[in-house]
DRENDO-1510 file (C-alpha; in Angstrom, 1 decimal, always signed):
<recs>
REC; n; res; u; v; w
REC; 1; MET; +49.2; +2.4; +16.5 .
REC; 2; ASN; +47.7; +2.4; +19.9 .
REC; 3; ASP; +44.4; +0.4; +19.9 .
REC; 4; SER; +42.5; +3.3; +21.6 .
REC; 5; LYS; +43.5; +5.6; +18.7 .
REC; 6; LYS; +42.2; +3.3; +16.0 .
REC; 7; THR; +38.9; +4.0; +14.3 .
REC; 8; ALA; +36.0; +1.7; +14.9 .
REC; 9; VAL; +36.5; +0.2; +11.4 .
REC; 10; GLU; +40.2; -0.4; +12.0 .
REC; 11; ARG; +39.6; -1.7; +15.5 .
REC; 12; HIS; +36.7; -4.0; +14.9 .
REC; 13; GLU; +37.0; -4.7; +11.2 .
REC; 14; ILE; +33.4; -3.8; +10.4 .
REC; 15; PRO; +32.3; -2.0; +7.1 .
REC; 16; LEU; +32.1; +1.7; +6.9 .
REC; 17; ILE; +28.6; +3.0; +7.7 .
REC; 18; ASP; +27.5; +4.4; +4.4 .
REC; 19; PHE; +24.1; +2.8; +4.2 .
REC; 20; ALA; +21.2; +2.1; +6.5 .
REC; 21; VAL; +20.3; -1.3; +7.7 .
REC; 22; GLY; +16.7; -2.2; +8.5 .
REC; 23; GLY; +15.3; -5.2; +10.3 .
REC; 24; GLN; +12.3; -7.0; +11.7 .
REC; 25; ALA; +11.6; -9.3; +14.6 .
REC; 26; VAL; +10.3; -12.8; +13.7 .
REC; 27; ILE; +9.4; -15.9; +15.7 .
REC; 28; GLU; +12.5; -16.7; +17.8 .
REC; 29; GLY; +14.7; -14.6; +15.6 .
REC; 30; VAL; +15.6; -11.4; +13.7 .
REC; 31; MET; +15.7; -10.5; +10.0 .
REC; 32; MET; +18.2; -7.9; +8.8 .
REC; 33; ARG; +18.0; -6.1; +5.4 .
REC; 34; SER; +21.0; -4.4; +3.9 .
REC; 35; PRO; +21.1; -2.8; +0.3 .
REC; 36; ASN; +21.9; -6.1; -1.4 .
REC; 37; PHE; +21.0; -8.9; +1.1 .
REC; 38; VAL; +18.5; -10.2; +3.5 .
REC; 39; THR; +19.6; -12.4; +6.4 .
REC; 40; VAL; +17.5; -14.0; +9.1 .
REC; 41; ALA; +18.8; -15.7; +12.3 .
REC; 42; VAL; +16.6; -17.9; +14.4 .
REC; 43; ARG; +17.4; -19.7; +17.7 .
REC; 44; LYS; +16.7; -23.4; +17.6 .
REC; 45; ASN; +15.5; -25.4; +20.7 .
REC; 46; GLU; +18.9; -27.0; +21.1 .
REC; 47; GLY; +20.5; -23.6; +21.4 .
REC; 48; ASN; +22.3; -23.2; +18.1 .
REC; 49; ILE; +21.5; -20.3; +15.7 .
REC; 50; LYS; +20.3; -21.1; +12.1 .
REC; 51; VAL; +20.9; -18.4; +9.5 .
REC; 52; LYS; +19.2; -18.0; +6.1 .
REC; 53; GLU; +20.7; -15.7; +3.5 .
REC; 54; GLU; +19.2; -14.2; +0.4 .
REC; 55; ASN; +20.1; -11.8; -2.4 .
REC; 56; PHE; +18.0; -8.6; -2.2 .
REC; 57; ARG; +18.0; -5.6; -4.4 .
REC; 58; SER; +15.2; -3.0; -4.0 .
REC; 59; PHE; +13.2; -1.9; -7.0 .
REC; 60; CYS; +14.2; +1.6; -5.9 .
REC; 61; LEU; +17.8; +0.8; -7.0 .
REC; 62; LYS; +16.8; -1.4; -10.0 .
REC; 63; VAL; +14.4; +1.0; -11.6 .
REC; 64; LYS; +15.2; +4.7; -11.5 .
REC; 65; ILE; +11.6; +6.0; -11.4 .
REC; 66; PHE; +10.9; +3.9; -8.3 .
REC; 67; GLY; +13.8; +5.7; -6.4 .
REC; 68; ILE; +12.4; +9.2; -6.7 .
REC; 69; PRO; +11.0; +10.9; -3.5 .
REC; 70; PHE; +7.5; +9.9; -2.4 .
REC; 71; VAL; +7.4; +6.9; -4.9 .
REC; 72; ARG; +10.3; +5.1; -3.1 .
REC; 73; GLY; +8.4; +5.2; +0.2 .
REC; 74; VAL; +5.5; +3.2; -1.3 .
REC; 75; VAL; +7.8; +0.8; -3.1 .
REC; 76; ASN; +9.8; +0.2; +0.1 .
REC; 77; LEU; +6.7; -0.3; +2.2 .
REC; 78; PHE; +5.4; -2.9; -0.2 .
REC; 79; GLU; +8.7; -4.7; -0.5 .
REC; 80; MET; +9.2; -4.9; +3.2 .
REC; 81; MET; +5.7; -6.2; +3.7 .
REC; 82; VAL; +6.2; -9.0; +1.2 .
REC; 83; VAL; +9.7; -9.8; +2.4 .
REC; 84; GLY; +8.7; -9.5; +6.0 .
REC; 85; MET; +5.7; -11.9; +5.7 .
REC; 86; ARG; +7.8; -14.4; +3.8 .
REC; 87; ILE; +10.6; -14.4; +6.4 .
REC; 88; LEU; +8.0; -14.5; +9.2 .
REC; 89; ASN; +6.5; -17.6; +7.6 .
REC; 90; TYR; +10.0; -19.1; +7.3 .
REC; 91; SER; +10.7; -18.6; +11.1 .
REC; 92; ALA; +7.3; -20.1; +11.9 .
REC; 93; ASN; +8.1; -23.2; +9.8 .
REC; 94; GLU; +11.4; -23.6; +11.5 .
REC; 95; MET; +9.6; -23.7; +14.9 .
REC; 96; LEU; +6.9; -26.1; +13.5 .
REC; 97; GLU; +9.6; -28.4; +12.0 .
REC; 98; GLU; +11.3; -28.5; +15.4 .
REC; 99; THR; +8.1; -29.4; +17.2 .
REC; 100; ASP; +7.4; -32.2; +14.7 .
REC; 101; GLU; +10.9; -33.6; +15.1 .
REC; 102; ASN; +10.5; -33.7; +18.9 .
REC; 103; THR; +7.1; -35.4; +18.8 .
REC; 104; GLU; +7.8; -38.0; +16.1 .
REC; 105; LYS; +9.0; -41.4; +17.0 .
REC; 106; PRO; +12.4; -42.2; +15.4 .
REC; 107; GLU; +11.2; -45.2; +13.5 .
REC; 108; VAL; +8.1; -43.4; +12.2 .
REC; 109; ALA; +10.2; -40.5; +11.0 .
REC; 110; THR; +12.6; -42.8; +9.2 .
REC; 111; ALA; +9.8; -44.6; +7.5 .
REC; 112; GLN; +8.3; -41.3; +6.3 .
REC; 113; LYS; +11.6; -40.1; +4.9 .
REC; 114; THR; +12.0; -43.2; +2.8 .
REC; 115; GLU; +8.4; -43.3; +1.6 .
REC; 116; GLU; +7.9; -39.6; +1.1 .
REC; 117; PRO; +7.6; -38.5; -2.5 .
REC; 118; ALA; +9.8; -35.8; -4.0 .
REC; 119; LYS; +9.0; -32.4; -2.5 .
REC; 120; ASN; +8.7; -29.0; -4.0 .
REC; 121; SER; +6.9; -30.0; -7.1 .
REC; 122; LYS; +5.6; -27.3; -9.4 .
REC; 123; LEU; +2.1; -27.9; -8.0 .
REC; 124; GLU; +3.3; -27.4; -4.4 .
REC; 125; LYS; +5.2; -24.2; -5.3 .
REC; 126; ILE; +2.1; -22.8; -7.0 .
REC; 127; ALA; +0.0; -23.7; -3.9 .
REC; 128; MET; +2.6; -22.1; -1.6 .
REC; 129; ALA; +2.7; -18.9; -3.7 .
REC; 130; GLY; -1.1; -18.8; -3.8 .
REC; 131; SER; -1.3; -19.3; +0.0 .
REC; 132; PHE; +1.2; -16.5; +0.5 .
REC; 133; ILE; -0.7; -14.1; -1.8 .
REC; 134; LEU; -3.9; -14.8; +0.0 .
REC; 135; SER; -2.2; -14.2; +3.4 .
REC; 136; VAL; -0.9; -10.8; +2.2 .
REC; 137; ALA; -4.3; -9.9; +0.8 .
REC; 138; PHE; -6.0; -10.9; +4.0 .
REC; 139; ALA; -3.6; -8.9; +6.1 .
REC; 140; LEU; -4.1; -5.8; +3.9 .
REC; 141; GLY; -7.9; -6.3; +4.0 .
REC; 142; MET; -8.0; -6.6; +7.8 .
REC; 143; SER; -5.8; -3.5; +8.2 .
REC; 144; LEU; -8.0; -1.4; +5.9 .
REC; 145; PHE; -11.1; -2.6; +7.7 .
REC; 146; LEU; -9.9; -2.2; +11.3 .
REC; 147; PHE; -7.8; +1.0; +10.9 .
REC; 148; LYS; -9.5; +2.7; +8.0 .
REC; 149; PHE; -13.1; +1.6; +7.5 .
REC; 150; VAL; -14.3; +1.3; +11.2 .
REC; 151; PRO; -12.7; +4.6; +12.4 .
REC; 152; LEU; -14.2; +6.5; +9.4 .
REC; 153; TRP; -17.6; +4.8; +10.0 .
REC; 154; ILE; -17.6; +5.9; +13.7 .
REC; 155; THR; -16.6; +9.4; +12.8 .
REC; 156; ASP; -19.2; +9.6; +10.0 .
REC; 157; TYR; -21.8; +8.5; +12.5 .
REC; 158; LEU; -20.7; +11.1; +15.1 .
REC; 159; SER; -20.8; +13.8; +12.4 .
REC; 160; LYS; -24.5; +13.0; +11.9 .
REC; 161; GLN; -25.1; +13.4; +15.6 .
REC; 162; TYR; -23.1; +16.6; +16.2 .
REC; 163; SER; -23.2; +19.5; +13.8 .
REC; 164; VAL; -19.8; +20.9; +15.1 .
REC; 165; ILE; -18.1; +17.7; +13.6 .
REC; 166; ASN; -20.2; +17.8; +10.4 .
REC; 167; ASP; -19.5; +21.5; +9.7 .
REC; 168; ASN; -15.8; +21.4; +10.5 .
REC; 169; TYR; -13.8; +19.0; +8.3 .
REC; 170; LEU; -10.6; +19.5; +10.3 .
REC; 171; ILE; -12.4; +18.4; +13.5 .
REC; 172; PHE; -13.8; +15.5; +11.5 .
REC; 173; ASN; -10.4; +14.3; +10.4 .
REC; 174; LEU; -8.9; +14.9; +13.9 .
REC; 175; ILE; -11.5; +12.6; +15.4 .
REC; 176; ASP; -10.9; +10.0; +12.6 .
REC; 177; GLY; -7.1; +10.1; +13.3 .
REC; 178; CYS; -7.5; +9.8; +17.0 .
REC; 179; ILE; -9.8; +6.8; +16.7 .
REC; 180; LYS; -7.4; +5.1; +14.4 .
REC; 181; THR; -4.5; +5.8; +16.8 .
REC; 182; VAL; -6.5; +4.5; +19.8 .
REC; 183; PHE; -7.5; +1.4; +17.9 .
REC; 184; PHE; -3.9; +0.7; +16.9 .
REC; 185; ILE; -2.6; +1.2; +20.5 .
REC; 186; VAL; -5.2; -1.1; +22.0 .
REC; 187; TYR; -4.5; -3.7; +19.3 .
REC; 188; ILE; -0.8; -3.7; +20.0 .
REC; 189; ALA; -1.4; -3.7; +23.8 .
REC; 190; LEU; -3.7; -6.7; +23.5 .
REC; 191; ILE; -1.4; -8.8; +21.3 .
REC; 192; GLY; +1.6; -7.8; +23.4 .
REC; 193; ALA; -0.1; -9.5; +26.4 .
REC; 194; MET; +0.3; -12.8; +24.6 .
REC; 195; PRO; +3.5; -14.6; +25.9 .
REC; 196; SER; +4.5; -15.5; +22.3 .
REC; 197; MET; +4.2; -11.9; +21.1 .
REC; 198; HIS; +6.1; -10.7; +24.2 .
REC; 199; ARG; +9.1; -12.7; +23.0 .
REC; 200; VAL; +8.7; -11.3; +19.5 .
REC; 201; PHE; +8.7; -7.8; +21.0 .
REC; 202; GLN; +11.9; -8.7; +22.9 .
REC; 203; TYR; +13.5; -9.7; +19.6 .
REC; 204; HIS; +12.2; -6.3; +18.2 .
REC; 205; GLY; +14.1; -4.6; +21.0 .
REC; 206; ALA; +17.2; -6.7; +20.2 .
REC; 207; GLU; +16.9; -5.7; +16.5 .
REC; 208; HIS; +16.9; -2.0; +17.5 .
REC; 209; LYS; +19.8; -2.3; +19.9 .
REC; 210; SER; +21.9; -4.1; +17.4 .
REC; 211; ILE; +21.3; -1.5; +14.7 .
REC; 212; TYR; +22.1; +1.3; +17.1 .
REC; 213; THR; +25.4; -0.5; +18.0 .
REC; 214; TYR; +26.2; -0.7; +14.2 .
REC; 215; GLU; +25.3; +3.0; +13.7 .
REC; 216; SER; +27.4; +4.0; +16.6 .
REC; 217; GLY; +30.5; +2.4; +15.0 .
REC; 218; LEU; +31.0; +0.0; +18.0 .
REC; 219; ASP; +32.0; -3.6; +18.1 .
REC; 220; LEU; +29.0; -5.8; +17.5 .
REC; 221; THR; +29.0; -7.5; +20.8 .
REC; 222; VAL; +26.3; -8.3; +23.3 .
REC; 223; GLU; +28.0; -6.1; +25.9 .
REC; 224; ASN; +27.8; -3.0; +23.6 .
REC; 225; ALA; +24.3; -3.7; +22.4 .
REC; 226; LYS; +23.0; -4.0; +25.9 .
REC; 227; LYS; +23.9; -0.3; +26.5 .
REC; 228; MET; +21.9; +0.9; +23.6 .
REC; 229; THR; +18.3; +2.1; +23.7 .
REC; 230; ARG; +15.6; -0.1; +22.3 .
REC; 231; PHE; +13.7; +2.9; +20.8 .
REC; 232; HIS; +14.7; +3.7; +17.2 .
REC; 233; PRO; +13.3; +6.6; +15.1 .
REC; 234; ARG; +13.2; +4.6; +11.9 .
REC; 235; CYS; +11.0; +1.9; +13.3 .
REC; 236; GLY; +8.0; +0.7; +11.4 .
REC; 237; THR; +5.6; +1.4; +14.3 .
REC; 238; SER; +6.8; +5.0; +14.3 .
REC; 239; PHE; +6.1; +5.1; +10.6 .
REC; 240; ILE; +2.5; +4.0; +11.2 .
REC; 241; LEU; +2.0; +6.8; +13.7 .
REC; 242; VAL; +3.5; +9.3; +11.2 .
REC; 243; VAL; +1.0; +8.0; +8.6 .
REC; 244; PHE; -1.9; +8.7; +11.0 .
REC; 245; MET; -0.7; +12.2; +11.6 .
REC; 246; ILE; -0.1; +13.0; +7.9 .
REC; 247; SER; -3.4; +11.6; +7.0 .
REC; 248; ILE; -5.2; +14.1; +9.2 .
REC; 249; PHE; -3.5; +16.9; +7.3 .
REC; 250; VAL; -3.9; +15.5; +3.8 .
REC; 251; TYR; -7.6; +14.5; +4.2 .
REC; 252; THR; -8.4; +18.0; +5.3 .
REC; 253; PHE; -7.7; +19.2; +1.8 .
REC; 254; VAL; -9.5; +16.3; +0.1 .
REC; 255; PRO; -13.1; +17.3; -0.7 .
REC; 256; ARG; -15.6; +15.3; +1.5 .
REC; 257; GLN; -17.7; +13.0; -0.6 .
REC; 258; PRO; -21.5; +12.9; -0.3 .
REC; 259; ASP; -21.8; +9.3; +0.9 .
REC; 260; PHE; -19.7; +7.1; +3.2 .
REC; 261; MET; -18.4; +4.5; +0.8 .
REC; 262; THR; -17.2; +7.0; -1.8 .
REC; 263; ASN; -15.5; +9.0; +1.0 .
REC; 264; PHE; -13.9; +5.7; +2.2 .
REC; 265; LEU; -12.7; +4.7; -1.3 .
REC; 266; VAL; -11.3; +8.2; -2.0 .
REC; 267; ARG; -9.3; +8.1; +1.2 .
REC; 268; VAL; -7.9; +4.6; +0.3 .
REC; 269; LEU; -6.7; +6.0; -3.1 .
REC; 270; PHE; -4.8; +8.7; -1.2 .
REC; 271; LEU; -2.9; +6.2; +1.0 .
REC; 272; PRO; +0.1; +5.8; -1.4 .
REC; 273; LEU; +0.6; +9.6; -1.3 .
REC; 274; ILE; +0.4; +9.6; +2.5 .
REC; 275; ALA; +2.7; +6.6; +2.8 .
REC; 276; GLY; +5.2; +8.2; +0.5 .
REC; 277; ALA; +5.2; +11.5; +2.4 .
REC; 278; SER; +5.5; +9.7; +5.7 .
REC; 279; TYR; +8.5; +7.8; +4.5 .
REC; 280; GLU; +10.2; +11.0; +3.4 .
REC; 281; ILE; +9.5; +12.7; +6.8 .
REC; 282; LEU; +10.8; +9.6; +8.7 .
REC; 283; LYS; +13.9; +9.5; +6.5 .
REC; 284; TRP; +14.6; +13.2; +7.0 .
REC; 285; SER; +14.0; +13.0; +10.7 .
REC; 286; ALA; +16.6; +10.2; +11.0 .
REC; 287; LYS; +19.2; +12.5; +9.7 .
REC; 288; GLN; +18.1; +15.5; +11.8 .
REC; 289; LYS; +17.5; +13.5; +15.0 .
REC; 290; ARG; +19.6; +15.8; +17.2 .
REC; 291; THR; +17.5; +18.9; +16.6 .
REC; 292; ILE; +14.8; +19.9; +19.1 .
REC; 293; PHE; +12.1; +20.1; +16.6 .
REC; 294; VAL; +12.7; +16.7; +15.2 .
REC; 295; ARG; +13.0; +15.2; +18.6 .
REC; 296; MET; +9.6; +16.6; +19.4 .
REC; 297; LEU; +8.2; +15.3; +16.1 .
REC; 298; THR; +9.5; +11.8; +16.6 .
REC; 299; ALA; +8.7; +11.6; +20.4 .
REC; 300; PRO; +5.2; +10.0; +20.0 .
REC; 301; GLY; +6.7; +7.2; +17.8 .
REC; 302; LEU; +9.4; +6.5; +20.4 .
REC; 303; TRP; +6.9; +6.5; +23.2 .
REC; 304; PHE; +4.8; +4.0; +21.3 .
REC; 305; GLN; +7.8; +1.7; +21.0 .
REC; 306; ARG; +7.4; +1.1; +24.8 .
REC; 307; LEU; +4.6; -1.2; +23.7 .
REC; 308; THR; +6.1; -2.7; +20.6 .
REC; 309; THR; +9.6; -3.4; +22.0 .
REC; 310; GLN; +10.7; -5.1; +25.2 .
REC; 311; GLU; +14.1; -5.4; +26.8 .
REC; 312; PRO; +15.9; -8.5; +25.2 .
REC; 313; ASP; +18.0; -11.0; +27.1 .
REC; 314; ASP; +21.6; -11.8; +26.1 .
REC; 315; LYS; +20.7; -14.7; +23.9 .
REC; 316; GLN; +18.2; -12.7; +21.9 .
REC; 317; LEU; +20.8; -9.9; +21.4 .
REC; 318; GLU; +23.2; -12.6; +20.2 .
REC; 319; VAL; +20.7; -13.7; +17.6 .
REC; 320; ALA; +20.1; -10.2; +16.3 .
REC; 321; LEU; +23.8; -9.4; +16.2 .
REC; 322; PHE; +24.4; -12.7; +14.3 .
REC; 323; ALA; +21.9; -11.7; +11.6 .
REC; 324; LEU; +23.4; -8.2; +11.4 .
REC; 325; LYS; +27.0; -9.4; +11.2 .
REC; 326; LYS; +26.1; -11.8; +8.4 .
REC; 327; ALA; +24.5; -9.0; +6.4 .
REC; 328; LEU; +27.5; -6.8; +6.9 .
REC; 329; GLU; +29.9; -9.6; +5.9 .
REC; 330; LEU; +28.0; -10.1; +2.7 .
REC; 331; GLU; +28.0; -6.4; +1.9 .
REC; 332; GLU; +31.7; -6.2; +2.6 .
REC; 333; GLU; +32.3; -9.1; +0.2 .
REC; 334; ARG; +30.2; -7.3; -2.4 .
REC; 335; ARG; +32.2; -4.1; -1.8 .
REC; 336; LYS; +35.4; -6.0; -2.7 .
REC; 337; ASN; +33.7; -7.7; -5.6 .
REC; 338; PRO; +30.7; -5.8; -7.1 .
REC; 339; GLU; +29.6; -8.9; -9.0 .
REC; 340; PHE; +29.4; -11.0; -5.9 .
REC; 341; GLN; +26.0; -12.5; -5.0 .
REC; 342; LEU; +24.8; -15.6; -3.2 .
REC; 343; ALA; +24.4; -18.7; -5.3 .
REC; 344; PRO; +20.7; -19.6; -6.0 .
REC; 345; VAL; +19.3; -22.0; -3.5 .
REC; 346; GLN; +19.1; -25.5; -4.9 .
REC; 347; VAL; +15.8; -27.1; -4.2 .
REC; 348; SER; +15.7; -30.9; -4.3 .
</recs>
């Protein structure tokens, strides 16, 4: 058979596209998540790529009730937050270890290795778990304060100054939503100005380009990935903007509470519903992305990705493709053998 007449799968020996792959940029690397595995590739200072592989099975697939519409969005969001922060911590540790190795004197390093007690004791594991839980709690608390509490407080203050805001709950929620959006855009713009975050945003662009290459059925090469757009409709930053828009609609039908704190707590309680609805809309829009209505609906999220993604270089694309290929290889192995999974990591 002529090579040009072969299918993408036949020509490039990649798995059939029957599932979505998600990802996340990390420090000097990219994490990819397929239905059964998580892989992360990071670029070391010496130029080589280090890959970490893990088994992963969403609760949406393990427990039937977690897979129903609206519920699965909340479960998926929580899972990705936990997995994402853990992998981000892993990539940071890889960079810190490399810095330590470069600054240590050889003889000192050798002495430390011989005298160092056994690592990863139960106490250390408990301490690491506690530190991780505190980090997640802090991130959630700061997000609620910056993008929920402060915008609502400003809007509540304005409503007391202007009767048109106080008397019209739709206008109240529109102002609240606009303030949240402005806060988020300014926040992303500020952190994007940091050189280290600029590189993370480049890896974010590499992640999107790699996934688009996979979804297009093309060979997973740097040359093909470079041609792809760095703006993807299923991006997490698009999801956040959809949450902001949906919240304006939902809160309009939630009775306004007499005092600020009660109003704030009631809105927090509705966040799972809003997140679940936003997930379903984003999932639906990804399947209908060629229609004019959906393209108009997803346009703000794609525009916003001009801030959260940057054009990657060839080496960054190589890292993203490396992580993606590894995830697809593992999924292909599991397709051939449904019982296949990675052996548990042995901790010494």
